C-alpha positions as CSV (number, residue, x, y, z in Angstrom):
1,X,128.0,-45.2,48.3
2,X,126.3,-42.2,49.8
3,X,128.3,-39.2,48.6
4,X,127.3,-35.6,49.1
5,X,127.7,-32.9,46.4
6,X,131.1,-31.8,47.8
7,X,132.5,-35.3,47.8
8,X,131.4,-35.7,44.2
9,X,132.9,-32.4,43.2
10,X,136.2,-33.5,44.8
11,X,136.2,-36.7,42.7
12,X,135.2,-34.9,39.5
13,X,138.1,-32.4,39.7
14,X,138.5,-29.3,37.6
15,X,135.6,-29.9,35.2
16,X,133.1,-30.7,38.1
17,X,130.2,-28.7,36.7
18,X,130.3,-30.4,33.3
19,X,131.0,-33.9,34.7
20,X,128.2,-33.7,37.3
21,X,125.7,-32.4,34.8
22,X,126.5,-35.2,32.5
23,X,126.4,-37.7,35.4
24,X,122.9,-36.5,36.2
25,X,121.7,-37.1,32.7
26,X,123.3,-40.5,32.6
27,X,121.8,-41.4,36.0
28,X,118.3,-40.6,34.6
29,X,119.0,-42.7,31.5
30,X,120.2,-45.6,33.7
31,X,117.1,-45.3,35.9
32,X,114.9,-45.7,32.9
33,X,117.0,-48.6,31.6
34,X,117.0,-50.3,35.0
35,X,113.2,-50.1,35.4
36,X,112.8,-51.7,31.9
37,X,115.2,-54.5,32.9
38,X,113.5,-55.0,36.2
39,X,110.1,-55.2,34.5
40,X,111.3,-57.9,32.2
41,X,112.4,-60.0,35.2
42,X,109.2,-59.3,37.2
43,X,106.8,-62.2,38.0
44,X,104.6,-61.2,35.2
45,X,107.5,-60.3,32.9
46,X,108.8,-61.8,29.7
47,X,108.8,-65.6,29.8
48,X,112.1,-65.8,28.0
49,X,113.9,-63.3,30.3
50,X,112.4,-65.0,33.4
51,X,113.9,-68.3,32.2
52,X,117.4,-67.0,31.9
53,X,120.2,-67.4,34.5
54,X,123.7,-65.9,34.7
55,X,125.0,-69.2,33.3
56,X,122.5,-69.4,30.4
57,X,123.6,-66.0,29.0
58,X,127.3,-66.5,29.3
59,X,127.6,-67.2,25.6
60,X,125.5,-64.1,24.8
61,X,127.9,-61.9,26.8
62,X,130.9,-63.2,24.7
63,X,129.0,-62.9,21.5
64,X,127.9,-59.3,22.2
65,X,131.5,-58.4,23.2
66,X,132.7,-59.6,19.8
67,X,129.9,-57.7,18.1
68,X,130.9,-54.5,19.9
69,X,134.6,-55.1,18.9
70,X,133.5,-55.5,15.3
71,X,131.5,-52.3,15.4
72,X,134.5,-50.5,16.7
73,X,136.7,-52.0,14.0
74,X,134.2,-50.7,11.4
75,X,134.1,-47.3,13.2
76,X,130.3,-47.3,12.8
77,X,128.9,-45.0,15.5
78,X,125.4,-46.2,15.2
79,X,126.5,-49.8,15.4
80,X,128.8,-49.0,18.4
81,X,126.0,-47.3,20.2
82,X,123.7,-50.3,19.7
83,X,126.2,-52.9,20.7
84,X,127.3,-50.9,23.7
85,X,123.7,-51.0,24.8
86,X,123.4,-54.7,24.3
87,X,126.5,-55.3,26.5
88,X,125.1,-53.0,29.2
89,X,121.9,-55.0,29.0
90,X,123.6,-58.3,29.7
91,X,125.8,-57.0,32.5
92,X,122.8,-55.3,34.1
93,X,120.7,-58.4,33.6
94,X,123.3,-60.6,35.4
95,X,123.5,-58.1,38.2
96,X,119.8,-57.9,38.6
97,X,119.5,-61.7,38.6
98,X,122.0,-61.8,41.5
99,X,120.0,-59.0,43.2
100,X,116.8,-61.1,43.0
101,X,118.7,-64.0,44.6
102,X,119.8,-61.8,47.4
103,X,123.5,-62.2,46.6
104,X,124.2,-58.5,45.9
105,X,122.5,-55.5,44.3
106,X,123.3,-53.8,41.0
107,X,124.0,-50.7,43.1
108,X,126.5,-52.7,45.2
109,X,128.3,-53.8,42.0
110,X,128.5,-50.3,40.6
111,X,129.7,-48.7,43.8
112,X,132.3,-51.4,44.5
113,X,133.7,-50.8,41.0
114,X,133.8,-47.1,41.5
115,X,135.6,-47.5,44.9
116,X,138.1,-49.9,43.2
117,X,138.8,-47.4,40.4
118,X,139.4,-44.7,43.0
119,X,141.6,-46.9,45.1
120,X,143.7,-48.1,42.1
121,X,144.2,-44.6,40.6
122,X,145.9,-42.8,43.5
123,X,147.7,-40.7,40.8
124,X,144.3,-39.2,40.0
125,X,142.5,-39.3,43.3
126,X,145.4,-39.3,45.7
127,X,149.0,-38.2,46.1
128,X,150.8,-40.7,44.0
129,X,152.7,-39.6,40.9
130,X,153.2,-41.7,37.8
131,X,154.7,-40.7,34.5
132,X,153.9,-43.6,32.1
133,X,151.3,-46.2,31.3
134,X,153.7,-49.0,32.4
135,X,154.0,-47.3,35.8
136,X,150.3,-47.2,36.1
137,X,150.1,-50.9,35.5
138,X,152.8,-51.6,38.1
139,X,151.1,-49.4,40.6
140,X,147.7,-51.2,39.9
141,X,149.2,-54.6,40.6
142,X,151.0,-53.4,43.7
143,X,147.7,-52.0,45.1
144,X,146.0,-55.4,44.3
145,X,148.6,-57.3,46.3
146,X,149.6,-54.8,49.1
147,X,146.4,-52.9,49.8
148,X,143.7,-55.3,48.8
149,X,145.5,-58.4,50.0
150,X,145.2,-60.3,46.7
151,X,147.5,-63.4,46.7
152,X,150.6,-62.8,44.7
153,X,150.7,-65.1,41.7
154,X,153.3,-67.8,41.7
155,X,153.9,-67.2,38.0
156,X,153.1,-64.1,36.0
157,X,151.2,-66.4,33.7
158,X,148.8,-67.2,36.5
159,X,147.3,-63.7,35.8
160,X,145.9,-65.1,32.5
161,X,142.5,-66.6,33.2
162,X,142.5,-70.3,32.5
163,X,139.0,-70.4,30.9
164,X,139.8,-68.0,28.0
165,X,139.4,-69.3,24.5
166,X,142.7,-70.6,23.1
167,X,143.5,-67.8,20.7
168,X,142.9,-65.1,23.3
169,X,144.8,-67.1,26.0
170,X,147.8,-67.5,23.7
171,X,147.9,-63.7,23.0
172,X,147.6,-62.9,26.7
173,X,150.3,-65.4,27.7
174,X,152.7,-63.9,25.2
175,X,151.9,-60.4,26.4
176,X,152.6,-61.4,30.0
177,X,155.9,-63.0,29.1
178,X,156.9,-60.0,27.1
179,X,156.4,-57.7,30.1
180,X,159.3,-59.3,31.8
181,X,161.6,-59.2,28.8
182,X,160.8,-62.6,27.3
183,X,160.3,-61.4,23.8
184,X,161.8,-61.1,20.4
185,X,164.9,-59.0,20.3
186,X,164.7,-58.3,16.5
187,X,161.7,-58.1,14.1
188,X,163.3,-60.7,11.8
189,X,163.4,-63.3,14.6
190,X,159.7,-63.8,14.7
191,X,159.7,-64.3,10.9
192,X,162.5,-66.8,11.1
193,X,160.5,-68.6,13.8
194,X,157.5,-68.7,11.5
195,X,159.5,-70.2,8.7
196,X,160.9,-72.8,11.2
197,X,157.5,-73.8,12.4
198,X,156.1,-74.0,8.9
199,X,159.0,-76.2,7.9
200,X,158.3,-78.5,10.9
201,X,154.6,-78.6,10.0
202,X,155.4,-79.6,6.4
203,X,157.7,-82.3,7.7
204,X,155.0,-83.7,10.0
205,X,152.6,-83.6,7.1
206,X,155.1,-85.6,5.0
207,X,155.4,-88.2,7.8
208,X,151.7,-88.7,7.6
209,X,151.7,-89.2,3.9
210,X,151.3,-92.7,2.5
211,X,154.1,-92.0,0.2
212,X,156.6,-91.9,3.0
213,X,159.1,-94.7,3.4
214,X,157.9,-97.3,5.9
215,X,160.6,-96.6,8.4
216,X,159.5,-93.0,8.6
217,X,155.8,-93.6,8.3
218,X,155.9,-95.8,11.5
219,X,157.9,-93.2,13.4
220,X,156.0,-91.6,16.4
221,X,156.2,-88.2,14.6
222,X,153.8,-89.5,12.0
223,X,151.0,-89.6,14.4
224,X,148.0,-87.2,14.3
225,X,149.2,-85.9,17.7
226,X,152.5,-84.7,16.1
227,X,150.6,-82.9,13.3
228,X,148.3,-81.3,15.8
229,X,151.2,-80.1,17.8
230,X,152.9,-78.6,14.8
231,X,149.7,-76.8,13.8
232,X,149.5,-75.4,17.3
233,X,153.1,-74.2,17.3
234,X,152.5,-72.4,14.0
235,X,149.3,-70.8,15.2
236,X,151.0,-69.7,18.4
237,X,153.8,-68.1,16.4
238,X,151.4,-66.3,14.1
239,X,149.7,-64.9,17.1
240,X,153.0,-63.8,18.5
241,X,153.9,-62.1,15.2
242,X,150.6,-60.2,15.3
243,X,151.3,-59.1,18.9
244,X,154.7,-57.8,17.8
245,X,153.0,-55.4,15.4
246,X,150.4,-54.3,17.9
247,X,147.6,-56.3,16.3
248,X,145.1,-58.1,18.5
249,X,144.7,-61.5,16.7
250,X,141.1,-62.0,17.9
251,X,140.1,-58.7,16.3
252,X,142.1,-59.4,13.1
253,X,140.5,-62.9,12.8
254,X,137.0,-61.4,13.5
255,X,137.6,-59.0,10.7
256,X,138.7,-61.7,8.3
257,X,135.7,-63.8,9.3
258,X,133.5,-60.9,8.3
259,X,135.3,-60.5,5.0
260,X,135.0,-64.2,4.2
261,X,131.3,-64.1,5.0
262,X,130.6,-61.1,2.7
263,X,132.5,-62.7,-0.2
264,X,130.9,-66.1,0.2
265,X,127.4,-64.7,0.4
266,X,128.2,-62.9,-2.9
267,X,129.2,-66.2,-4.4
268,X,126.0,-67.9,-3.2
269,X,123.8,-65.1,-4.5
270,X,125.6,-65.0,-7.9
271,X,125.4,-68.8,-8.3
272,X,121.7,-68.6,-7.5
273,X,121.1,-66.0,-10.2
274,X,122.9,-68.2,-12.7
275,X,120.9,-71.2,-11.6
276,X,124.1,-73.0,-10.7
277,X,124.6,-75.5,-7.9
278,X,127.1,-74.9,-5.2
279,X,129.3,-77.9,-5.7
280,X,132.9,-78.9,-6.6
281,X,132.0,-79.3,-10.3
282,X,131.3,-75.6,-10.4
283,X,134.3,-74.5,-8.5
284,X,135.7,-72.4,-11.4
285,X,132.5,-70.3,-11.4
286,X,132.5,-70.0,-7.6
287,X,136.1,-68.9,-7.7
288,X,135.3,-66.3,-10.4
289,X,132.5,-64.8,-8.3
290,X,134.8,-64.8,-5.3
291,X,137.3,-62.8,-7.2
292,X,134.5,-60.5,-8.4
293,X,133.6,-59.8,-4.7
294,X,137.2,-59.2,-3.9
295,X,137.7,-56.7,-6.7
296,X,134.5,-54.9,-5.7
297,X,135.8,-54.5,-2.1
298,X,139.2,-53.2,-3.2
299,X,137.6,-50.7,-5.5
């Protein structure tokens, strides 16, 4: 994208001087960053970096995205800055790998994304007028289909990527359905549904029990598949309840994972100081140290 100063000023709008000055500083920082990444991938660069491919660092991208989300949850500016940089690194690394293969350049990727943002925000860069976030989303989808020629999805659920992890996929499926009105009408409905699903899970668990009468125990509902299905239904409903309250369940679970890890590490350290083994026989002591960690966090 070869833009002159006037074109950039038109894009920048009313605060052009401030935005362009900041853009120049950022461009210099990215130049420095890009040279470092390129050096790592040079023929005499880092052996580990040279060995990587876009496929090999897919897991790192997901991991760093979660770490950035955790830093945002903690509202830790230094941590957010670090994790943002790590995510920039991986995105730039993938782009540079593709550039080395002759598929496209990092500059191509950045310019294409900028053009797409301009194209899909005509209410900022054009003549369109929108009044609400929902109207922005509708306009965005219309531009994808009518201007960019993207194939209209047969189902609104087709917009949810099939390779998402199950928890994130459930959340996004529910959000898509809710956009067309397929949603809880009253807050109490989701809690009634949770009670219903928990009851069905307990019933399936009872069917699995050896204490069940033989005529029930041999029923198809006693299979592991039935128990698995009921656990899935309960989890799906819990995710739906979180969504109803504006909670992203992935972020909520990530937060709880961190809380569990902190408390369990306290248990490990306390048991070690007491020269006690981590085993079932010492469960009372482990539970006491767990509650100690819990009280410390609350205080």
